[in-house]
C-alpha angles and dihedrals in degrees: 000000000000119000122215114245112231122204106226095179111099119222112264088255092063100035111118093019113125129201112285119265096191142004092274089058090049090051091049093049091046091052090052091045093053092047092049091048093050090050091048094246095123130046118246091239093055091044091052093048093048092046089051093051092047090050092052090046093052091046091054093049092048093048091049093050092046091051090050092051094048090049090053092049091049091050089050092049092047089050092054094055 
């Protein structure tokens, strides 16, 4: 059985970039990703994958923040009754 060889070396554009810790990190990474794609430094498949992952990350962060805000509002309303 043949195994698929996976390139674990990131393109120079992405070397040194860590996973985002907040939405600002995601925006910074996305900006670098777009620039690298336009300059031809990153393959379209990798660009699509990374954009997808960043989109999911930002969605999770937004949903988490929304849940927190809703919970705080509910506690406030309950406290007023």
